[in-house]
N, C-alpha and C positions, 0 to 999 in steps of 0.2 A: 490681202486676199486670203480666204480660208478654204482649204481644200479637204473635203471630208473623205474619210475612208470608204471605198465602195463596200455595199453590204449586199450579200448573195441573198437568194429568196428565201432561206429559211431564217428563223428568228435568232439573229445573231446576238441580241441581248441575253436571251436565255442561255445560249451556248457559252458565251463569254462569263456569265455568272457561275455556270457549272465549272468552268475552269478557273474561277476565282480571279478573273480579269475584268477590267472595265474597258467599254468602248472609248476609243480617242479620236480627236481630230489632229490633222496637221495643220499648224498655222504658219503661213510665211510672212516674214516681217522684212521690211526694207526701209532704211532711214531716208532714202533719196539722197541727193546731193547736199552736203553741208558745206557751206563756204568757209575757207580757211582764212578769216579775216582777223584772226589774232594769233598770239604766240602759243596759245594753248586751246585745244579742241578736246571736249570730251563727250562721250557717247555713253549714256547710263541706262539702267533698266533692261539690260539684255536678259531674256529669259533662259533658264537652264536648259541645255540641249547637249545631246550626244552627236547631232548632226553638225557638219562643218560650218564654221561661221567665215564668212568672206568679207574681208576689209579692203576697200578699194581707193586708190589714190588717182586722181584725175587732173592732168595739167598743172601739176605742181611746181612752183617757182620759188626758190629761196631768196632772201634779201642779200645784199652785199655784206661783206664780212664773213661769210662763210660759216654760219651757224650749222652745227650738227643737228639732225632730227631724231628724236627719241620716241619710243613708245612704252607705256606701261600698262599693266593689267590690274583690275581691282575686283574685289569680291563683294562689294556693296557700295551704293552711291557715295561718292565723295572720299572713299579710301582707295588708295593705290599702292600695291606691294612695291618696295623700295629695295629689294635684295633677291639674290639667288637666281637672277636671270642668266641663262646660258645662250650664246648665239654665236653664229659665224657668217661672215659675209665675203663672198668671192666675186670676181668678174671674169668675163671671157672677151677677149678683144680680137677683133678681125677674123673671127671664125677659126682660130688657130687651134683650139681645143685646150689652150693652156689657161688654167685657172690661177688667178693671182688674189691672195688674201687680202682683204680690205681691213677688215678688223674681226676680232673674235674675243669672247670673255667667258669665263665661268664665275657665277657669283656676282655679276654686275648689278647696279642699282636700276637698271632699265635696259631695254633693247636699244642698241644703237643701229638706227635704220639706214642714215645716210649722212655723208659729209661732203663738203665741196661743192662743185658744180655751180658756182655762183654767177656765172655770165647770163646776161638777159637772154640769150638765145636757148638757153637750157630750160626745157619744160619736161617734166617727169610724168610717167604713168606706171602704176604698180598694183598688183593684186596679192594679197596674203590670205592663206588659208589656215584657219585655226581650228584645232581638232582636240577635244578631250579624249585622253589616251589612257587613263588609269583610274582605278577606284578611289583613289585619293586626290582627285581633281588635278591630276598632271595634265598639262596642256603642251601641244606641239604646234609650232607655226612654220610655214614655209611660204616663200614668196619670190617674186622676181621684179625687176625695174627694167623700163626701156626709156630711152630718151631720143625722140626722133632726130634731133640735130646730129647725134652720133650713133647712127643704127648699127655700128659694128660692135658696140659694147652692149653687153648684158650683165645685170648684176643679180646674183642668186643669194637668197638668205634663208637660213634656218634658225630656230630658236626654240626653247622650252622653258617651262616653269611649273613648279607645283605651287598650287594655290591653297590646297586644303580645303576651300569652299568652292562652289561653282562660280566661273567667270561672270560677272554681271556688268562691267564697265570697261572702256578703254580709253587711254589718255594719249593724245598725240601732240608733240610740242617741240620748240626749238630750244637749243641749248642755252641760248642768251635771252630768251623770252620775246624776242623780235616777231612782228607779225609776218606771215608768208606774203610774197608778192602777189600771188594768184594760186587758184587751185580749189578743189573741193575733195572730201572724203565721203565714203558711204559705206554702210554695213548691210549685209544681207545674210538670213540664216531662216531655218525651220525648226519649230519646236514642237513637242506633242502635249496636248491638253486633254485631260480626261473629260468626257461628256457626263 
């Protein structure tokens, strides 16, 4: 879907030319649901944007053996940064307000998204917001998980990475390369395009 900027009654092209700007349109992008039928899923071709990028996980179930789930970011198709990820993951149990560290790292090879929860009854839902926050293409991520089987648990995560170039791809995978039992991922964002 494309949403055009509303134009007032005066000639906006002339006015923007005077200001040395170009008219733009806002383009909404959505991948739809992508099935997690392998151990590695990649979303490429993300447009450069200063708007938030939303990465969603729907109905995720991991296989037996307890593989961890990782995420990497890339600056061009097929290339993913493998160092300098900083992240922290905590959970809250039974509404007690006590946060418990799950994992954290500075300078990791990837974001550690989740580990454990291998019982068949565990199905996960999550949403991550990725935002460019610096002129040198520094990105910040925040997100949370829920598992309807254990509604008293909430997992909260934050992370950051300096890419040097705009984020164009995301890789989502298990630590041992095994396929997921079930679930989909999707990506939504808006970017600005010159007319």
